[in-house]
PyMOL commands that place a pseudoatom at each C-alpha (Angstrom):
pseudoatom trace, name=CA, resn=MET, resi=1, chain=A, elem=C, hetatm=0, pos=[26.606, 12.840, -11.499]
pseudoatom trace, name=CA, resn=ALA, resi=2, chain=A, elem=C, hetatm=0, pos=[26.349, 14.253, -7.988]
pseudoatom trace, name=CA, resn=ASP, resi=3, chain=A, elem=C, hetatm=0, pos=[23.776, 16.924, -8.846]
pseudoatom trace, name=CA, resn=ILE, resi=4, chain=A, elem=C, hetatm=0, pos=[21.355, 14.315, -10.208]
pseudoatom trace, name=CA, resn=ASP, resi=5, chain=A, elem=C, hetatm=0, pos=[21.831, 12.231, -7.064]
pseudoatom trace, name=CA, resn=ARG, resi=6, chain=A, elem=C, hetatm=0, pos=[20.893, 15.232, -4.935]
pseudoatom trace, name=CA, resn=LEU, resi=7, chain=A, elem=C, hetatm=0, pos=[17.935, 16.149, -7.145]
pseudoatom trace, name=CA, resn=ILE, resi=8, chain=A, elem=C, hetatm=0, pos=[16.583, 12.617, -6.982]
pseudoatom trace, name=CA, resn=ARG, resi=9, chain=A, elem=C, hetatm=0, pos=[17.031, 12.443, -3.214]
pseudoatom trace, name=CA, resn=ASP, resi=10, chain=A, elem=C, hetatm=0, pos=[15.392, 15.842, -2.642]
pseudoatom trace, name=CA, resn=ASN, resi=11, chain=A, elem=C, hetatm=0, pos=[12.500, 15.470, -5.105]
pseudoatom trace, name=CA, resn=LEU, resi=12, chain=A, elem=C, hetatm=0, pos=[11.481, 11.807, -5.093]
pseudoatom trace, name=CA, resn=SER, resi=13, chain=A, elem=C, hetatm=0, pos=[8.320, 10.968, -3.166]
pseudoatom trace, name=CA, resn=LYS, resi=14, chain=A, elem=C, hetatm=0, pos=[8.735, 8.737, -0.120]
pseudoatom trace, name=CA, resn=ASP, resi=15, chain=A, elem=C, hetatm=0, pos=[7.076, 5.822, -1.913]
pseudoatom trace, name=CA, resn=GLY, resi=16, chain=A, elem=C, hetatm=0, pos=[9.389, 6.233, -4.924]
pseudoatom trace, name=CA, resn=GLN, resi=17, chain=A, elem=C, hetatm=0, pos=[6.520, 6.727, -7.380]
pseudoatom trace, name=CA, resn=ILE, resi=18, chain=A, elem=C, hetatm=0, pos=[6.705, 10.473, -8.129]
pseudoatom trace, name=CA, resn=LEU, resi=19, chain=A, elem=C, hetatm=0, pos=[9.708, 12.522, -9.184]
pseudoatom trace, name=CA, resn=ASN, resi=20, chain=A, elem=C, hetatm=0, pos=[9.174, 16.261, -9.657]
pseudoatom trace, name=CA, resn=LEU, resi=21, chain=A, elem=C, hetatm=0, pos=[12.129, 17.935, -11.344]
pseudoatom trace, name=CA, resn=LYS, resi=22, chain=A, elem=C, hetatm=0, pos=[10.243, 20.935, -12.705]
pseudoatom trace, name=CA, resn=ALA, resi=23, chain=A, elem=C, hetatm=0, pos=[12.602, 23.774, -13.636]
pseudoatom trace, name=CA, resn=LYS, resi=24, chain=A, elem=C, hetatm=0, pos=[15.714, 22.101, -12.206]
pseudoatom trace, name=CA, resn=PHE, resi=25, chain=A, elem=C, hetatm=0, pos=[17.653, 22.848, -15.418]
pseudoatom trace, name=CA, resn=ILE, resi=26, chain=A, elem=C, hetatm=0, pos=[18.846, 19.273, -15.919]
pseudoatom trace, name=CA, resn=ARG, resi=27, chain=A, elem=C, hetatm=0, pos=[19.014, 19.681, -19.707]
pseudoatom trace, name=CA, resn=GLU, resi=28, chain=A, elem=C, hetatm=0, pos=[19.792, 16.817, -22.109]
pseudoatom trace, name=CA, resn=ILE, resi=29, chain=A, elem=C, hetatm=0, pos=[22.670, 15.435, -20.049]
pseudoatom trace, name=CA, resn=GLY, resi=30, chain=A, elem=C, hetatm=0, pos=[20.494, 15.166, -16.940]
pseudoatom trace, name=CA, resn=ALA, resi=31, chain=A, elem=C, hetatm=0, pos=[17.713, 13.389, -18.836]
pseudoatom trace, name=CA, resn=LYS, resi=32, chain=A, elem=C, hetatm=0, pos=[20.263, 10.908, -20.155]
pseudoatom trace, name=CA, resn=GLU, resi=33, chain=A, elem=C, hetatm=0, pos=[21.565, 10.345, -16.638]
pseudoatom trace, name=CA, resn=LEU, resi=34, chain=A, elem=C, hetatm=0, pos=[18.047, 9.793, -15.230]
pseudoatom trace, name=CA, resn=ALA, resi=35, chain=A, elem=C, hetatm=0, pos=[17.435, 7.184, -17.923]
pseudoatom trace, name=CA, resn=THR, resi=36, chain=A, elem=C, hetatm=0, pos=[20.233, 5.039, -16.486]
pseudoatom trace, name=CA, resn=ARG, resi=37, chain=A, elem=C, hetatm=0, pos=[19.024, 5.081, -12.878]
pseudoatom trace, name=CA, resn=GLU, resi=38, chain=A, elem=C, hetatm=0, pos=[17.553, 1.696, -11.962]
pseudoatom trace, name=CA, resn=GLU, resi=39, chain=A, elem=C, hetatm=0, pos=[16.331, 3.107, -8.631]
pseudoatom trace, name=CA, resn=LEU, resi=40, chain=A, elem=C, hetatm=0, pos=[13.716, 5.040, -10.618]
pseudoatom trace, name=CA, resn=SER, resi=41, chain=A, elem=C, hetatm=0, pos=[12.084, 1.929, -12.067]
pseudoatom trace, name=CA, resn=GLY, resi=42, chain=A, elem=C, hetatm=0, pos=[9.117, 2.287, -9.686]
pseudoatom trace, name=CA, resn=LEU, resi=43, chain=A, elem=C, hetatm=0, pos=[8.214, 5.747, -10.965]
pseudoatom trace, name=CA, resn=ARG, resi=44, chain=A, elem=C, hetatm=0, pos=[4.593, 6.304, -11.951]
pseudoatom trace, name=CA, resn=ALA, resi=45, chain=A, elem=C, hetatm=0, pos=[4.841, 10.082, -12.511]
pseudoatom trace, name=CA, resn=LEU, resi=46, chain=A, elem=C, hetatm=0, pos=[7.750, 12.144, -13.813]
pseudoatom trace, name=CA, resn=ASP, resi=47, chain=A, elem=C, hetatm=0, pos=[7.693, 15.927, -14.174]
pseudoatom trace, name=CA, resn=LEU, resi=48, chain=A, elem=C, hetatm=0, pos=[10.540, 17.212, -16.326]
pseudoatom trace, name=CA, resn=SER, resi=49, chain=A, elem=C, hetatm=0, pos=[8.826, 20.450, -17.338]
pseudoatom trace, name=CA, resn=GLN, resi=50, chain=A, elem=C, hetatm=0, pos=[10.975, 23.514, -18.020]
pseudoatom trace, name=CA, resn=ASN, resi=51, chain=A, elem=C, hetatm=0, pos=[14.295, 21.677, -18.258]
pseudoatom trace, name=CA, resn=ASP, resi=52, chain=A, elem=C, hetatm=0, pos=[15.433, 22.165, -21.874]
pseudoatom trace, name=CA, resn=ILE, resi=53, chain=A, elem=C, hetatm=0, pos=[16.017, 18.447, -22.371]
pseudoatom trace, name=CA, resn=GLY, resi=54, chain=A, elem=C, hetatm=0, pos=[15.428, 18.712, -26.130]
pseudoatom trace, name=CA, resn=ASP, resi=55, chain=A, elem=C, hetatm=0, pos=[14.918, 15.843, -28.541]
pseudoatom trace, name=CA, resn=GLU, resi=56, chain=A, elem=C, hetatm=0, pos=[17.941, 13.830, -27.431]
pseudoatom trace, name=CA, resn=GLY, resi=57, chain=A, elem=C, hetatm=0, pos=[16.830, 14.008, -23.794]
pseudoatom trace, name=CA, resn=VAL, resi=58, chain=A, elem=C, hetatm=0, pos=[13.399, 12.781, -24.875]
pseudoatom trace, name=CA, resn=LYS, resi=59, chain=A, elem=C, hetatm=0, pos=[15.060, 9.954, -26.791]
pseudoatom trace, name=CA, resn=ALA, resi=60, chain=A, elem=C, hetatm=0, pos=[16.866, 8.825, -23.635]
pseudoatom trace, name=CA, resn=ILE, resi=61, chain=A, elem=C, hetatm=0, pos=[13.606, 8.830, -21.656]
pseudoatom trace, name=CA, resn=ALA, resi=62, chain=A, elem=C, hetatm=0, pos=[11.615, 7.124, -24.420]
pseudoatom trace, name=CA, resn=GLU, resi=63, chain=A, elem=C, hetatm=0, pos=[14.143, 4.323, -24.879]
pseudoatom trace, name=CA, resn=SER, resi=64, chain=A, elem=C, hetatm=0, pos=[14.959, 3.629, -21.235]
pseudoatom trace, name=CA, resn=PRO, resi=65, chain=A, elem=C, hetatm=0, pos=[13.455, 0.498, -19.639]
pseudoatom trace, name=CA, resn=VAL, resi=66, chain=A, elem=C, hetatm=0, pos=[13.761, 2.361, -16.320]
pseudoatom trace, name=CA, resn=PHE, resi=67, chain=A, elem=C, hetatm=0, pos=[10.572, 4.236, -17.236]
pseudoatom trace, name=CA, resn=CYS, resi=68, chain=A, elem=C, hetatm=0, pos=[8.413, 1.269, -18.271]
pseudoatom trace, name=CA, resn=ASN, resi=69, chain=A, elem=C, hetatm=0, pos=[6.029, 1.835, -15.326]
pseudoatom trace, name=CA, resn=LEU, resi=70, chain=A, elem=C, hetatm=0, pos=[5.403, 5.532, -15.992]
pseudoatom trace, name=CA, resn=ARG, resi=71, chain=A, elem=C, hetatm=0, pos=[1.758, 6.584, -16.131]
pseudoatom trace, name=CA, resn=GLN, resi=72, chain=A, elem=C, hetatm=0, pos=[2.276, 10.382, -16.249]
pseudoatom trace, name=CA, resn=LEU, resi=73, chain=A, elem=C, hetatm=0, pos=[5.007, 12.293, -18.051]
pseudoatom trace, name=CA, resn=ASN, resi=74, chain=A, elem=C, hetatm=0, pos=[5.192, 16.081, -18.102]
pseudoatom trace, name=CA, resn=LEU, resi=75, chain=A, elem=C, hetatm=0, pos=[7.545, 17.434, -20.773]
pseudoatom trace, name=CA, resn=LYS, resi=76, chain=A, elem=C, hetatm=0, pos=[6.172, 20.979, -20.895]
pseudoatom trace, name=CA, resn=SER, resi=77, chain=A, elem=C, hetatm=0, pos=[8.583, 23.614, -22.185]
pseudoatom trace, name=CA, resn=ASN, resi=78, chain=A, elem=C, hetatm=0, pos=[11.570, 21.494, -23.200]
pseudoatom trace, name=CA, resn=ARG, resi=79, chain=A, elem=C, hetatm=0, pos=[12.387, 22.556, -26.795]
pseudoatom trace, name=CA, resn=ILE, resi=80, chain=A, elem=C, hetatm=0, pos=[10.958, 19.304, -28.160]
pseudoatom trace, name=CA, resn=THR, resi=81, chain=A, elem=C, hetatm=0, pos=[10.391, 19.160, -31.917]
pseudoatom trace, name=CA, resn=ASP, resi=82, chain=A, elem=C, hetatm=0, pos=[8.761, 16.638, -34.238]
pseudoatom trace, name=CA, resn=VAL, resi=83, chain=A, elem=C, hetatm=0, pos=[11.926, 14.543, -33.917]
pseudoatom trace, name=CA, resn=GLY, resi=84, chain=A, elem=C, hetatm=0, pos=[11.239, 14.151, -30.197]
pseudoatom trace, name=CA, resn=ALA, resi=85, chain=A, elem=C, hetatm=0, pos=[7.603, 13.369, -30.966]
pseudoatom trace, name=CA, resn=GLU, resi=86, chain=A, elem=C, hetatm=0, pos=[8.803, 10.503, -33.187]
pseudoatom trace, name=CA, resn=TYR, resi=87, chain=A, elem=C, hetatm=0, pos=[10.949, 9.142, -30.345]
pseudoatom trace, name=CA, resn=LEU, resi=88, chain=A, elem=C, hetatm=0, pos=[7.939, 9.179, -28.029]
pseudoatom trace, name=CA, resn=ALA, resi=89, chain=A, elem=C, hetatm=0, pos=[5.592, 7.698, -30.613]
pseudoatom trace, name=CA, resn=ASN, resi=90, chain=A, elem=C, hetatm=0, pos=[8.008, 4.860, -31.392]
pseudoatom trace, name=CA, resn=SER, resi=91, chain=A, elem=C, hetatm=0, pos=[8.706, 4.060, -27.750]
pseudoatom trace, name=CA, resn=THR, resi=92, chain=A, elem=C, hetatm=0, pos=[7.816, 0.563, -26.614]
pseudoatom trace, name=CA, resn=THR, resi=93, chain=A, elem=C, hetatm=0, pos=[8.993, 1.490, -23.125]
pseudoatom trace, name=CA, resn=LEU, resi=94, chain=A, elem=C, hetatm=0, pos=[6.235, 4.043, -22.514]
pseudoatom trace, name=CA, resn=GLU, resi=95, chain=A, elem=C, hetatm=0, pos=[3.320, 1.789, -23.455]
pseudoatom trace, name=CA, resn=ASN, resi=96, chain=A, elem=C, hetatm=0, pos=[1.752, 2.196, -19.968]
pseudoatom trace, name=CA, resn=LEU, resi=97, chain=A, elem=C, hetatm=0, pos=[1.705, 5.984, -20.233]
pseudoatom trace, name=CA, resn=ARG, resi=98, chain=A, elem=C, hetatm=0, pos=[-1.754, 7.464, -19.605]
pseudoatom trace, name=CA, resn=ALA, resi=99, chain=A, elem=C, hetatm=0, pos=[-0.990, 11.208, -19.511]
pseudoatom trace, name=CA, resn=LEU, resi=100, chain=A, elem=C, hetatm=0, pos=[1.552, 13.085, -21.610]
pseudoatom trace, name=CA, resn=GLN, resi=101, chain=A, elem=C, hetatm=0, pos=[1.968, 16.843, -21.535]
pseudoatom trace, name=CA, resn=LEU, resi=102, chain=A, elem=C, hetatm=0, pos=[3.906, 18.596, -24.296]
pseudoatom trace, name=CA, resn=VAL, resi=103, chain=A, elem=C, hetatm=0, pos=[2.631, 22.166, -23.906]
pseudoatom trace, name=CA, resn=VAL, resi=104, chain=A, elem=C, hetatm=0, pos=[5.016, 24.983, -24.962]
pseudoatom trace, name=CA, resn=ASN, resi=105, chain=A, elem=C, hetatm=0, pos=[7.294, 22.951, -27.220]
pseudoatom trace, name=CA, resn=ASP, resi=106, chain=A, elem=C, hetatm=0, pos=[8.167, 23.220, -30.912]
pseudoatom trace, name=CA, resn=LEU, resi=107, chain=A, elem=C, hetatm=0, pos=[5.813, 20.590, -32.301]
pseudoatom trace, name=CA, resn=SER, resi=108, chain=A, elem=C, hetatm=0, pos=[4.060, 21.026, -35.620]
pseudoatom trace, name=CA, resn=GLU, resi=109, chain=A, elem=C, hetatm=0, pos=[0.701, 19.516, -36.490]
pseudoatom trace, name=CA, resn=GLU, resi=110, chain=A, elem=C, hetatm=0, pos=[2.624, 16.594, -37.994]
pseudoatom trace, name=CA, resn=GLY, resi=111, chain=A, elem=C, hetatm=0, pos=[4.356, 15.867, -34.680]
pseudoatom trace, name=CA, resn=GLU, resi=112, chain=A, elem=C, hetatm=0, pos=[1.037, 16.005, -32.869]
pseudoatom trace, name=CA, resn=LYS, resi=113, chain=A, elem=C, hetatm=0, pos=[-0.495, 13.633, -35.426]
pseudoatom trace, name=CA, resn=VAL, resi=114, chain=A, elem=C, hetatm=0, pos=[2.348, 11.127, -35.030]
pseudoatom trace, name=CA, resn=LEU, resi=115, chain=A, elem=C, hetatm=0, pos=[1.727, 11.016, -31.286]
pseudoatom trace, name=CA, resn=ARG, resi=116, chain=A, elem=C, hetatm=0, pos=[-2.058, 10.773, -31.593]
pseudoatom trace, name=CA, resn=ASN, resi=117, chain=A, elem=C, hetatm=0, pos=[-1.736, 7.853, -34.013]
pseudoatom trace, name=CA, resn=SER, resi=118, chain=A, elem=C, hetatm=0, pos=[1.023, 5.946, -32.246]
pseudoatom trace, name=CA, resn=PRO, resi=119, chain=A, elem=C, hetatm=0, pos=[0.236, 2.246, -31.786]
pseudoatom trace, name=CA, resn=ASN, resi=120, chain=A, elem=C, hetatm=0, pos=[2.694, 2.230, -28.865]
pseudoatom trace, name=CA, resn=LEU, resi=121, chain=A, elem=C, hetatm=0, pos=[0.834, 4.844, -26.829]
pseudoatom trace, name=CA, resn=MET, resi=122, chain=A, elem=C, hetatm=0, pos=[-2.594, 3.207, -26.790]
pseudoatom trace, name=CA, resn=SER, resi=123, chain=A, elem=C, hetatm=0, pos=[-3.001, 3.657, -23.017]
pseudoatom trace, name=CA, resn=LEU, resi=124, chain=A, elem=C, hetatm=0, pos=[-2.944, 7.463, -23.317]
pseudoatom trace, name=CA, resn=THR, resi=125, chain=A, elem=C, hetatm=0, pos=[-6.111, 9.098, -22.078]
pseudoatom trace, name=CA, resn=SER, resi=126, chain=A, elem=C, hetatm=0, pos=[-4.653, 12.613, -21.856]
pseudoatom trace, name=CA, resn=LEU, resi=127, chain=A, elem=C, hetatm=0, pos=[-2.383, 14.160, -24.476]
pseudoatom trace, name=CA, resn=LYS, resi=128, chain=A, elem=C, hetatm=0, pos=[-1.874, 17.918, -24.199]
pseudoatom trace, name=CA, resn=PHE, resi=129, chain=A, elem=C, hetatm=0, pos=[-0.146, 20.144, -26.737]
pseudoatom trace, name=CA, resn=ARG, resi=130, chain=A, elem=C, hetatm=0, pos=[-1.665, 23.524, -25.882]
pseudoatom trace, name=CA, resn=VAL, resi=131, chain=A, elem=C, hetatm=0, pos=[-2.496, 25.462, -22.751]
for i in range(1, 131): cmd.bond("trace and resi %d" % i, "trace and resi %d" % (i + 1))
show_as sticks, trace
zoom trace
């Protein structure tokens, strides 16, 4: 996917630890493509805010071993529902995550509770649902 290649090249920090794809409109297909990119395995921070990745895009991120080193994940404004919250909560890949932002999504109190109580996200020190 040539567009993803360009976006990675243009938005990845020089040290390979931060990728800011805010409002790049990658959608679900782009999130799935990112999840296959081994060159992103050194990422510590990933900003996918305002990309409409939806629950299936979240599933790809949550299940990808590429993102096992992530410390910060911004998923603000991505049409994520309680289904996506379940994918995140059940992720064994994201166990090093310290900050997760889910502001402006479609989560209910139940989705928020699932994330707060996840045994897989014990490293989280910041979990944001509201502005």
